[in-house]
C-alpha positions, -999 to 999 in steps of 0.1 A, spaced: 313 648 154 331 650 188 352 621 200 326 613 227 298 613 202 318 591 178 327 566 205 291 565 216 279 558 180 304 530 176 293 515 209 257 515 198 265 499 165 285 471 183 256 465 207 232 463 178 254 438 159 258 416 190 220 417 196 212 408 160 237 379 159 216 360 184 185 359 163 151 350 177 153 333 211 126 307 217 115 292 251 101 257 250 89 248 286 75 214 297 43 204 280 12 198 301 -7 165 304 -44 170 297 -52 134 306 -35 134 340 -23 99 332 8 90 353 21 67 326 24 97 302 43 119 326 76 114 309 62 131 277 61 164 295 99 167 289 103 142 260 80 161 236 95 196 241 130 181 240 122 164 207 109 197 193 137 219 206 164 199 188 152 206 152 142 241 162 178 248 173 191 240 138 169 266 121 187 297 109 179 328 130 165 308 160 180 300 194 166 278 222 165 293 257 181 273 285 153 253 301 166 251 337 143 279 350 116 280 324 90 259 343 92 280 375 89 312 355 60 300 335 41 291 367 50 324 382 37 344 353 5 323 350 9 312 314 -13 286 297 -23 275 263 -47 304 259 -17 329 258 2 350 283 -14 371 310 15 395 314 34 396 281 53 428 289 73 415 318 75 378 307 98 385 278 123 401 302 120 372 327 125 345 301 150 364 279 130 350 250 112 365 220 89 336 215 72 309 237 62 274 226 34 259 248 22 224 244 -5 201 258 -9 164 251 -34 137 260 -48 103 250 -27 71 250 7 62 235 -10 44 206 -35 73 201 -19 105 212 -31 140 206 -8 171 208 -16 208 206 12 233 203 9 271 203 36 296 191 33 329 210 50 362 205 65 370 239 64 408 235 27 411 224 12 378 236 -1 372 201 -6 336 191 13 332 158 3 296 151 -17 267 165 -6 232 155 -24 199 162 -11 163 159 -28 130 162 -12 95 160 10 72 178 39 85 199 64 74 172 44 91 145 44 124 165 81 121 173 88 115 136 69 146 127 88 170 150 111 182 122 81 193 101 65 209 132 97 229 137 94 241 101 59 252 107 68 271 139 97 288 121 74 298 92 49 312 117 75 337 130 88 347 96 69 376 81 48 367 50 65 333 47 37 309 58 2 299 48 -24 276 62 -34 241 51 -65 221 62 -68 184 52 -99 163 59 -104 127 47 -132 102 46 -127 80 65 -107 101 89 -75 91 106 -53 90 75 -16 96 81 -5 129 64 30 135 51 42 169 39 72 167 16 80 132 30 78 143 66 49 132 89 24 160 95 -2 142 116 -35 124 111 -67 138 96 -85 160 103 -58 186 103 -72 221 106 -54 253 96 -19 240 99 6 268 94 32 257 69 59 274 49 44 291 18 52 274 -15 47 242 -33 44 210 -12 37 173 -19 10 160 3 6 122 9 -23 105 27 -20 69 38 -47 48 55 -49 11 62 -70 -7 37 -71 23 14 -51 34 -16 -25 61 -10 -35 96 -21 -10 122 -32 -11 157 -47 12 187 -52 -4 216 -33 7 253 -36 1 273 -4 4 310 -9 16 332 19 -11 343 43 -36 321 24 -57 291 35 -58 260 13 -84 232 20 -83 197 7 -111 171 13 -100 136 2 -122 106 -4 -100 76 3 -105 48 -21 -104 11 -11 -71 -5 -16 -73 -34 -40 -41 -49 -27 -47 -86 -26 -15 -96 -8 -17 -127 12 -23 -165 11 -55 -174 -8 -73 -207 -13 -97 -211 -42 -121 -237 -56 -147 -239 -83 -160 -257 -114 -144 -262 -147 -157 -269 -182 -129 -284 -203 -120 -303 -235 -90 -313 -256 -77 -313 -291 -52 -334 -310 -27 -313 -330 -51 -284 -329 -77 -306 -346 -106 -325 -334 -119 -303 -306 -136 -326 -281 -156 -318 -251 -169 -303 -230 -163 -322 -198 -173 -309 -164 -151 -312 -134 -138 -292 -104 -106 -275 -95 -87 -261 -65 -57 -240 -60 -35 -221 -36 -22 -186 -43 5 -166 -26 0 -130 -39 16 -96 -36 1 -63 -47 4 -69 -84 15 -105 -89 18 -139 -72 23 -176 -76 -5 -201 -80 -4 -239 -77 -37 -256 -88 -52 -290 -96 -80 -297 -121 -96 -330 -110 -93 -359 -134 -119 -366 -161 -122 -392 -189 -120 -377 -223 -126 -398 -254 -123 -398 -292 -131 -423 -319 -110 -440 -346 -128 -450 -378 -114 -475 -404 -129 -494 -434 -137 -530 -435 -153 -550 -463 -187 -535 -472 -187 -513 -441 -166 -494 -415 -158 -498 -379 -157 -471 -352 -134 -478 -322 -132 -456 -291 -101 -446 -272 -102 -429 -238 -77 -405 -222 -81 -400 -184 -60 -372 -168 -61 -343 -144 -39 -312 -148 -15 -299 -122 -6 -262 -128 22 -240 -114 20 -204 -127 28 -168 -121 -3 -147 -122 -6 -109 -122 -32 -81 -122 -32 -57 -152 -46 -27 -133 -62 -17 -100 -92 4 -107 -126 -5 -93 -136 -40 -80 -132 -57 -114 -96 -66 -120 -83 -82 -153 -56 -109 -147 -32 -130 -168 -9 -159 -160 16 -182 -175 35 -213 -162 38 -250 -166 14 -279 -164 17 -316 -158 -7 -344 -166 -5 -381 -157 -24 -396 -187 -40 -430 -188 -45 -442 -224 -70 -470 -230 -64 -489 -252 -31 -476 -265 -31 -503 -292 -64 -509 -309 -52 -543 -320 -48 -552 -284 -78 -539 -264 -62 -548 -231 -31 -528 -238 -34 -497 -216 -6 -473 -208 2 -443 -186 23 -414 -197 34 -382 -179 31 -351 -200 47 -317 -193 32 -286 -210 30 -248 -211 0 -231 -196 -14 -196 -203 -46 -181 -189 -66 -148 -188 -96 -137 -169 -111 -113 -144 -115 -112 -107 -143 -94 -89 -138 -83 -53 -169 -91 -33 -153 -79 -1 -117 -75 12 -112 -112 18 -134 -128 -8 -132 -128 -46 -149 -146 -75 -129 -152 -107 -137 -163 -142 -109 -173 -166 -98 -194 -195 -68 -218 -195 -50 -233 -224 -23 -260 -220 -1 -272 -248 18 -304 -239 54 -306 -252 57 -344 -258 39 -364 -284 14 -392 -274 21 -423 -294 -7 -448 -301 -14 -477 -326 -45 -473 -348 -62 -495 -374 -61 -481 -409 -82 -508 -426 -92 -545 -424 -99 -570 -451 -113 -606 -449 -80 -620 -437 -61 -594 -417 -61 -559 -403 -36 -532 -411 -24 -507 -385 1 -480 -380 18 -461 -352 5 -425 -349 19 -396 -328 1 -364 -319 4 -335 -295 -23 -329 -270 -38 -295 -260 -64 -290 -233 -86 -260 -227 -108 -251 -198 -132 -223 -186 -132 -220 -149 -155 -202 -123 -138 -199 -89 -143 -185 -55 -112 -173 -35 -109 -167 2 -79 -148 19 -68 -169 48 
């Protein structure tokens, strides 16, 4: 090889190395406003600027200086349908690819369409749509940059279509916002991705989706109602209740009403409720000569409850629930001493309360619930009972017992 030929060969190699070091040059001109709304004019530069930043960080991609892009685009008559003169445009823009965008709607309900175009051939390599608020679209620019990069890399992208019922669900791909449904033929990097759909008043939906290169994957999702009952509820209803002494002598039922307030999260909450007072009675029998006497003692009390309540599962409209907490009763005992019928007494009793039941969701803000409650009071009740009586005197003794109450409640709840 002659010295001239050798030097020419070296020069060609150096030129090739310099050219290859630049990678793919991408031009991102101002986006067009399809709505012609003056209040959205700032988006013409904001949106392409927000897209250019993550694109510039992709290996093998460079962003063309935007100072003369808009004038050149107008000169070469380019629009979202492609390029009318692809052969000369590449030289004018010094770019290998062109990203064209068009937006419309309102800030709280924006639509965006972006096309990735090969500058040499004019071929559209990918079309991408976005729907959502301005902030949602800006948050999704990093993922959009991934999609555009994948569209220009040979055999490295596939297509994903996601529809939901109802539509308008926010879609995230691998934790990055992709847009709102319906999303049709979104070009994304081939491989395994985690798709998440979120919609107000619906349960989140997620699935791991594998998208092969040059393939189209479709998902149609039926969004299920979210049974999240978070909020402040008020409830009222009827109660059938009774009581026992030392787990003996079950007495009842009595019928009364109840009301409660609930502050609930998704799975658990706090309930403060009041079961209205009722009079509950039991009898004391003792022998007398040639017969027996039956005396009657009454206990009048209502029950104030404070509990933590929780849902066991969220499937369907029927939700099993359990709760536990404390209860307090102000108990009027009449008579406390059977030897003194006018001797009444009032005692405050603290107890432990457990319950279990089910709630049925009639609509988002209304539930009906059925449950059983059991309260075991911790302190003894002390009374004086007759044990017997002869012709001359009566015999009595002091007795102590623990009190338990039970109730079956049917309630209606309303979310305020």
